[in-house]
C-alpha positions as CSV (number, residue, x, y, z in Angstrom):
1,M,7.4,-32.7,21.5
2,T,8.2,-36.4,20.7
3,E,10.9,-37.5,18.4
4,P,9.5,-37.9,15.2
5,I,9.7,-41.1,13.6
6,I,11.7,-40.8,10.3
7,E,11.5,-45.0,9.4
8,N,8.9,-45.7,8.2
9,I,7.8,-48.5,10.1
10,R,4.0,-48.8,8.1
11,L,5.9,-49.6,5.4
12,K,8.5,-52.5,7.3
13,E,5.4,-54.5,8.1
14,L,3.5,-54.3,5.2
15,I,6.5,-55.6,3.1
16,L,6.9,-58.7,6.0
17,V,3.6,-59.1,4.9
18,V,3.9,-59.6,1.4
19,N,6.8,-61.2,1.9
20,K,4.2,-64.2,4.3
21,N,2.5,-64.0,0.9
22,K,4.9,-65.8,-1.3
23,P,4.1,-69.4,-0.6
24,F,1.3,-69.0,-1.8
25,F,1.7,-67.5,-5.5
26,D,4.6,-70.0,-5.4
27,E,2.2,-72.5,-4.4
28,F,-0.3,-71.2,-7.1
29,V,2.2,-71.2,-9.9
30,E,3.3,-74.6,-9.2
31,L,-0.6,-75.7,-10.0
32,L,-0.3,-73.6,-13.3
33,K,2.5,-75.5,-14.0
34,Q,0.0,-78.8,-13.2
35,Q,-2.0,-77.2,-15.7
36,G,0.4,-77.1,-18.6
37,Y,1.5,-73.8,-18.1
38,Q,4.8,-72.4,-17.9
39,N,4.0,-69.2,-16.6
40,V,1.2,-66.7,-15.4
41,L,1.7,-64.8,-18.4
42,E,0.3,-68.0,-20.0
43,F,-2.5,-68.5,-18.1
44,V,-3.5,-65.6,-18.4
45,S,-3.1,-65.7,-22.4
46,E,-4.9,-68.8,-22.3
47,P,-7.2,-68.3,-25.8
48,E,-10.2,-71.5,-25.0
49,E,-13.0,-70.3,-22.8
50,E,-13.8,-74.0,-22.0
51,K,-9.6,-74.5,-21.0
52,L,-9.5,-71.6,-18.9
53,D,-12.4,-73.0,-17.0
54,S,-10.8,-76.1,-16.3
55,V,-8.7,-74.3,-15.0
56,L,-10.1,-71.7,-12.5
57,T,-12.6,-74.6,-11.2
58,A,-9.1,-76.4,-10.7
59,Y,-7.8,-73.5,-8.8
60,F,-10.4,-73.1,-6.6
61,Q,-11.0,-76.4,-5.8
62,H,-7.3,-76.9,-4.7
63,D,-6.3,-77.6,-0.9
64,F,-3.3,-74.9,-0.5
65,K,-1.2,-75.4,2.2
66,N,-0.3,-71.9,2.6
67,Y,-2.5,-69.0,3.2
68,L,-2.9,-65.2,1.7
69,Y,-2.3,-62.5,4.8
70,D,-4.2,-59.4,5.2
71,G,-2.2,-56.1,6.1
72,I,-1.8,-57.1,9.8
73,A,-0.7,-60.4,8.9
74,R,-4.1,-62.9,9.9
75,P,-4.4,-65.2,7.7
76,Y,-7.1,-65.1,5.4
77,S,-9.7,-68.3,4.7
78,P,-8.7,-70.7,2.5
79,T,-11.8,-69.1,0.0
80,K,-11.0,-65.9,0.7
81,S,-7.0,-66.7,-0.3
82,K,-7.9,-67.6,-3.2
83,W,-10.4,-65.1,-4.5
84,F,-8.5,-62.1,-3.5
85,F,-5.3,-63.4,-4.8
86,I,-6.1,-64.1,-8.2
87,T,-8.2,-60.5,-8.1
88,W,-5.4,-58.9,-6.9
89,L,-3.0,-60.7,-9.6
90,L,-5.2,-59.4,-12.7
91,R,-5.3,-55.9,-10.7
92,D,-8.8,-55.4,-9.5
93,A,-10.0,-54.8,-5.9
94,P,-12.2,-57.9,-4.8
95,Q,-14.3,-56.2,-2.2
96,Q,-15.0,-52.4,-3.3
97,R,-15.1,-52.8,-7.2
98,L,-15.8,-56.9,-7.3
99,Q,-18.5,-57.5,-4.7
100,P,-21.0,-56.1,-5.7
101,I,-21.0,-57.0,-9.4
102,L,-20.8,-60.6,-8.0
103,S,-24.2,-59.5,-6.2
104,S,-26.0,-58.5,-9.3
105,L,-25.3,-62.0,-10.9
106,T,-28.7,-64.2,-10.0
107,E,-27.2,-67.8,-11.9
108,G,-24.9,-70.2,-10.7
109,K,-23.2,-70.6,-7.4
110,T,-20.4,-68.8,-5.9
111,I,-17.3,-69.9,-6.9
112,E,-19.8,-69.7,-10.4
113,K,-20.3,-66.6,-10.2
114,R,-16.8,-66.1,-9.4
115,I,-15.1,-67.7,-12.1
116,F,-17.1,-65.9,-14.6
117,V,-15.9,-62.8,-13.7
118,I,-11.9,-63.6,-13.1
119,K,-13.0,-65.1,-17.4
120,Q,-13.8,-61.2,-18.2
121,L,-11.2,-59.5,-16.2
122,I,-8.4,-62.0,-18.3
123,Q,-9.9,-61.1,-21.1
124,F,-9.8,-57.5,-20.2
125,I,-6.0,-57.2,-19.0
126,A,-4.5,-60.4,-20.6
127,P,-4.2,-57.7,-24.3
128,L,-2.7,-54.9,-21.9
129,M,-0.5,-56.4,-20.1
130,T,1.9,-58.7,-22.5
131,D,5.1,-58.9,-20.8
132,R,5.9,-61.7,-18.9
133,Q,7.6,-59.8,-16.0
134,Q,4.3,-57.9,-15.2
135,W,3.0,-61.5,-14.2
136,E,6.1,-62.9,-11.9
137,W,6.0,-62.4,-8.3
138,Y,8.1,-58.8,-7.8
139,A,5.4,-57.3,-10.0
140,I,2.8,-58.6,-7.7
141,A,3.8,-58.3,-4.7
142,E,4.0,-54.0,-5.5
143,V,-0.2,-54.4,-6.1
144,M,-0.3,-56.4,-2.4
145,L,1.6,-54.0,-1.5
146,Q,-1.1,-51.3,-2.4
147,R,-4.0,-53.9,-1.6
148,L,-2.7,-54.7,2.2
149,E,-1.8,-50.6,3.0
150,G,-5.6,-50.1,2.5
151,S,-6.4,-53.4,4.6
152,R,-3.8,-52.6,7.1
153,R,-5.4,-49.4,7.9
154,A,-9.3,-50.3,8.4
155,L,-7.8,-53.6,10.5
156,K,-5.8,-50.5,13.1
157,G,-8.4,-48.3,12.8
158,G,-10.7,-51.3,15.3
159,L,-7.6,-52.1,16.7
160,F,-7.6,-49.0,17.9
161,E,-11.4,-49.3,18.8
162,A,-11.0,-52.0,20.6
163,I,-8.1,-51.2,22.9
164,V,-10.6,-48.1,23.9
165,R,-13.1,-50.1,24.7
166,T,-11.0,-52.9,26.6
167,Q,-9.3,-50.0,28.7
168,L,-12.7,-47.8,29.0
169,T,-14.4,-51.4,30.7
170,Q,-10.8,-51.9,32.8
171,L,-11.6,-48.6,34.2
172,F,-15.3,-48.3,34.9
173,K,-14.9,-51.5,37.0
174,K,-12.0,-50.7,38.5
175,H,-13.6,-47.3,39.8
176,R,-17.3,-49.1,40.3
177,L,-19.0,-47.1,38.0
178,K,-22.2,-48.4,36.5
179,L,-21.6,-47.0,32.9
180,S,-21.4,-49.8,29.9
181,V,-19.2,-49.1,26.9
182,T,-21.1,-50.6,23.7
183,P,-19.9,-53.4,21.3
184,Q,-20.4,-51.6,18.2
185,Q,-19.5,-48.4,16.4
186,V,-22.6,-45.8,16.5
187,T,-24.1,-44.0,13.2
188,L,-25.3,-40.3,13.9
189,N,-26.4,-38.1,10.7
190,E,-24.4,-40.4,8.2
191,E,-21.2,-39.4,11.1
192,T,-19.5,-42.5,12.6
193,Y,-18.3,-43.2,16.3
194,D,-16.1,-45.8,17.4
195,V,-17.0,-46.1,20.8
196,E,-20.1,-45.0,23.2
197,I,-20.1,-44.8,26.9
198,V,-24.2,-45.3,28.3
199,G,-24.9,-44.0,31.6
200,E,-28.1,-43.6,33.4
201,T,-28.4,-39.9,32.5
202,A,-26.0,-39.5,29.5
203,R,-24.3,-40.9,26.8
204,I,-20.7,-40.0,25.7
205,L,-19.8,-40.6,22.3
206,M,-16.1,-41.1,21.9
207,P,-14.1,-40.6,17.4
208,V,-11.0,-42.4,17.8
209,K,-9.0,-40.8,14.8
210,T,-5.2,-41.9,13.6
211,R,-3.0,-40.3,11.7
212,E,0.3,-41.8,10.6
213,T,2.0,-38.8,8.2
214,M,2.3,-35.7,8.9
215,G,1.3,-31.9,6.7
216,G,-0.3,-32.4,2.9
217,G,-3.9,-31.9,2.0
218,H,-5.2,-34.6,4.2
219,A,-4.2,-33.0,7.2
220,L,-6.9,-30.6,6.4
221,L,-8.9,-33.3,6.2
222,F,-8.4,-34.9,9.2
223,T,-9.0,-32.1,11.0
224,R,-12.3,-31.3,9.5
225,D,-13.2,-35.1,10.5
226,I,-12.7,-34.1,13.9
227,H,-14.6,-30.8,14.1
228,K,-17.4,-32.3,12.1
229,S,-17.5,-36.0,15.0
230,I,-17.5,-33.6,16.8
231,S,-20.3,-30.9,16.4
232,V,-22.7,-33.4,14.7
233,A,-22.9,-34.9,18.5
234,Q,-23.3,-31.5,20.5
235,K,-26.3,-30.4,18.2
236,N,-27.6,-33.9,19.2
237,G,-27.4,-33.7,22.7
238,Y,-24.2,-35.6,23.2
239,T,-21.0,-35.3,24.8
240,C,-18.4,-35.9,22.7
241,I,-14.3,-36.8,23.8
242,P,-12.6,-37.4,20.6
243,I,-9.1,-39.2,21.0
244,I,-6.6,-38.1,18.3
245,I,-3.8,-40.5,17.8
246,A,-1.2,-39.0,15.8
247,E,2.7,-38.2,15.9
248,S,2.8,-34.8,14.3
249,W,-0.9,-33.0,13.8
250,G,-1.3,-29.3,12.7
251,G,-4.4,-28.6,14.1
252,N,-5.0,-26.2,17.1
253,L,-6.2,-28.1,19.9
254,E,-7.7,-25.3,21.5
255,N,-10.1,-24.6,18.5
256,L,-11.9,-28.0,19.6
257,P,-15.6,-27.0,20.2
258,C,-15.6,-29.9,23.0
259,D,-14.8,-29.7,26.9
260,R,-12.6,-32.7,26.9
261,Y,-10.5,-34.5,24.1
262,I,-7.4,-37.4,24.5
263,Y,-4.6,-36.3,22.3
264,I,-1.7,-39.0,22.1
265,Q,1.2,-37.3,19.9
266,V,2.4,-41.1,18.9
267,N,3.0,-42.4,15.7
268,P,-0.3,-44.8,15.4
269,N,2.4,-47.9,14.2
270,Q,3.7,-47.6,18.2
271,V,0.7,-49.4,20.1
272,D,2.9,-50.7,22.6
273,R,3.8,-47.2,23.8
274,I,-0.1,-45.9,23.0
275,H,-1.2,-48.3,25.5
276,P,-0.3,-46.7,28.8
277,L,-0.5,-43.3,27.4
278,L,-3.9,-44.0,26.9
279,A,-4.8,-45.2,30.0
280,R,-3.3,-42.6,31.7
281,H,-5.5,-40.2,29.8
282,L,-8.5,-41.6,30.5
283,E,-8.2,-41.9,34.4
284,E,-7.5,-37.9,34.1
285,I,-10.8,-37.5,32.8
286,L,-12.4,-40.1,35.3
287,A,-14.6,-37.6,36.8
288,V,-16.3,-36.9,33.5
289,F,-17.4,-40.6,33.3
290,A,-18.3,-40.5,37.0
291,R,-20.7,-37.6,36.3
292,I,-23.1,-39.7,33.6
293,Q,-23.9,-42.5,36.3
């Protein structure tokens, strides 16, 4: 068994990203001062709708020198930076909750729709949060930490999918196997598979499952998810080889309803350690891949 990692690597990485986002916040505050506000609380407390329209228009038209960064420290586009920042500032979710609302609006251009929604958010939240400290950087940083964690989780999942696809493609080329790896996920009976290998006689589905934490109720859901992925694939005539990357997982590997699996007992944050281990495991089951040429 590998030594457990006591340090919260995920938290460390997220805080580094949050700190990279502070210059955007500082530039936003400076913009507000140019509009006559001393701080963010004064801005969200603006009683005149016409003035609010003017300030929000200036905000969306402003050429920011800084960017907002996602959960793995990649810069968002200028447009997305502005939209995500202002909605996080107002304690909301730009994609999950607000995007459907924006899509339902039939009048106005994109910026006009966004300004309309933001004004409604301000009208709702300003009376609830009247303490100036609730609008200072340290309070906003906590909100960003939560939002970026969700972003990071999704992006990390995509990262491992890409790693598996790349290593499989290199493996098949090295051994001259006539197999292809599809570039996108595959959905089967509402179950998503991250990697699909296509051969002349059959196809192999490979769900990539990662887990950072140890124990807890979500561990049971994680195990159920793996079992369901295998069962759905097999019922539809596919071979399923799950890839599990987890430092500590309480599931019984012997009880997995499949002939092959890959279990890498490493914290998913340790990407450098995972690369060689994954390559070795894939090489070990080369014969399984070769059978479907």
